[in-house]
N, C-alpha and C positions, 0 to 999 in steps of 0.2 A: 890772444887768449893763451892762458898758461897751459902747457902740456900736462894733462891730468896724471901722467906717470912720471913726471920729471922730478929730479931732486929739488928743484926750485920750490915746488909745492910743499914738500916735507920741511924744507928750511923755513918757509914762511909760517907753517903751522907750529913748528917748534919755537920760533921766535914769538908767536902769539901766546903760546903756552907759558913761555918765560915771562912775558909781560904780565900775564894773569897772576903768576906766582908773586911777582913784585907788587902787584896791586893788593894782594892778600896781606903781604908782609907790611906794607905801608898802612893799610887799614888797621892791622893789629897794633901798630905803633902809634895809632891815633893821628896819622898824617893823612887826612882826608884828601887834601889837594894832590899829594903824591900818588895816592891810590887811584884817584880819578884820572890823572894823567897817564898812568900805566895802563889803566883799563881802556882808555881811548886808543892807545897805541895797539893794544891787543885787538880791539874791535877792527882797526884798520887792517891788520894782518888777516883776520878771518874773513873780512869783507872782500879783500883782494882775491882770496881763494874761492869764495862763494860766487862772486861775480865773474870769475875767470873760468868756471867749469860748467859744462852742460848739465852735469848731475852732481851738485855739491854734496859732500858727505854729511851724514847726520852729526858726526863728530864736530865738524866746523860750525854747523848751526848751533849745536848745544854750547860750545865754548864761546861763541859770539854772544849767546844769550847770557852766559855768566859774566862776560865783560860789560854787557849792558846793565846787568843787575848791580854791579859795583858802581856804575854811574848813576844809579837811582832811576834808570829808564825802564821801569818795571813792565809796562805794557808792551814795549818793544821786545823786551827779554822774553816775555811769555810767548810772543809770536815765533821767536826763534826756537824755543823749546818745543812748541807745537810742531814746527817744521821738522825738528830733529826726530820726533817719534811718529810722524805721519807715515802711513803706508798707502800704496795705491788703492787698496780696498777699503781704506778708512779705519782700519784697526790700528791699535797702538803698537809701535815697534818695541821689542824687548830691550829696553835701554834704561836700566835702573838709575844710572847717574843723571841722565837728563830729567827723569821724573823727580828725583830727589832735589835737584837744584831748581827745577820749576817750582816745587813746593817751597823752597827757601825764598824764591823770588816773591811768591804770594805772601809769605810770612813777613818779609821785609816791607812789602807794600802796605800791608794792613798795620804793621807796627808804626810806619811813618804816618798813617792816618789815625793813630792812637786807638786802634782796634786790637784787643788783646786775646781774642778767641778767633781762630782761623780754621774752620772746618774745610774750606777749599784747599788750603795748603796741606792739611792733614790727609786729605784724600790722595794727593800726589805722593806724599811720603809713604802712605800705605801701599800704593801701587808699586813704588820702588822696592819696598820690603817684600811684597808678594813675588817680585821677580828675583830678588836677591835676599833671601831670608837672614843672612848673616851680615847685613849692611848696618854696622854700628852707627855710622854718621846719620843715616836716615832715621834710626830709632831715636837717637839723641835729639835731633832737630824736630822730629814729630812731637816729642815731649814738650817742646817749647811752643807748640801751637795752641796749647790749652791756656785758658785764663787762670793764672796762678795767683790767687789772692785769698785772704781769710774768708771772703764772701763766696768763694767758688764752691760748687757742690763737691761732696766727698768723691763722687765718681770721677770728676775731672782731675782732682788732686791725685787720686790713686792711679788714674790712667797715666798721668804725666810721670809720677814716681816709677811706675812700671816700665815706661819707655826709657827713662834715664838709667834705671838699674840694668835693663837689658843691654843698652848701649855700652855701659861700663863692663858688663860681663863679656860681651863679644870682643870688645877692645882688648881686654886682658887676656882672653884666649889667644888672640892674635899675637900679643906680646910674649906669650908662653911658648911660642914656636921656636925651634932651634934657630939661633942667630939673633934672637931678640932678648932684651932684658926683661925679666919677670918683675912686675910691679903693678901698683894701682894707677893705671894710666887714665887718659881721657879727662883732663882737668876741666874742660868746658862742661861736660855732662856732670861731673862731680859738683861743680859750683852750682849748676842749676838744680841738681837734686838737693843741695843744701838749702836753696830757696824754697823748694817744696816743703821740706821738713820745717823750715821757719814759718811758712804760712799755716801749716797744720798746727804748729805750736800756738800761733796767734788765734787760730780758730777754736782750738780746744780749751785753752786756758789763758789767753792773753799773755801777759808776761809774769804770771804768778808761778814762779819756778818751783814752789814746793808741792805743786800738784803732781800726782804720779803719772798723769797723762803727758807730762812735759818731757818725757824721754825724747820727743821729737827735737827738742832743743839740743840735746847731746848729739843726736844724729846729724843735725845741721852743722854743729861746730866741728864734728869729726870730718864730715865731707869737705867742709871749707878748708880745714888744715891739710887734708890730702891734696886737694886741688892746688893749693898754694905751693905745696912741696913739689908737685909735678911740674907746675908752671908758675913761677913767681910773678909773672906779669898778668895772671888771669884776672885780677881785680881791676886792672886798667882797661879791660875790654867791656863788652856789652853788659856783663853781669853787674858791674859796679853801678852803672846807670839805673838798672832795674832795682837794685837794692836801695839806692838813694831815693828813688821814687816811692818805694814801699815804706821806707822809714819816715819819709816826710808825710805821707798820707796817713800813717798810723801814729804819728807823733812819737816815734821811737828815738830816744836820745842816748847816744853812746858817749860816755865820759872817759 
């Protein structure tokens, strides 16, 4: 059994976290195989610590859950996030990161099942936000739990728009702190907010751009330009697939 106070544990945990970072980077580079290999290595590190301690830390469970999410093992990941927040009396631990990534796991699972509205994931993001009100990432990813399409009710589109806008606002406040560069950050939320504006454009007036309601098109274009300026690779990520599906479904042709 590993000594729970030993430097060895910290070394293994840091190694696992490093593998998780590599997994994220490989996923962003569209290298699914590389991402999964790194995630499996991270899982092994966290499992070694969990199995070797009498009382494994909630941090180890939560980060193993993240490693399982990257492998697409969503049900196993949910069990680890549950373990991370469980308390002896059955109440939830104050652990916003675990709740937020639990929500992202549920969102990924339903997306894999071609389900585009995820109230269960939204509930976990909301719990994370209630614990940490300035959690920009949780706001942004909660926005993506709504079904965003021209057929969506206005309430869903407006709620998603509000979440993406709040995420951008909080992110930029963070960037405005001393030591950080001021700017329009959070390309992911910008790109998704562009999608919402585009859906509102299609819902309100199709592609008839002379309608005064079509200011949504200008907003969509502006957000997209800002997103690309912040992160030139943003279109290569999840957002590109979403837009391709949307354009195919609505027979939108870009020449």
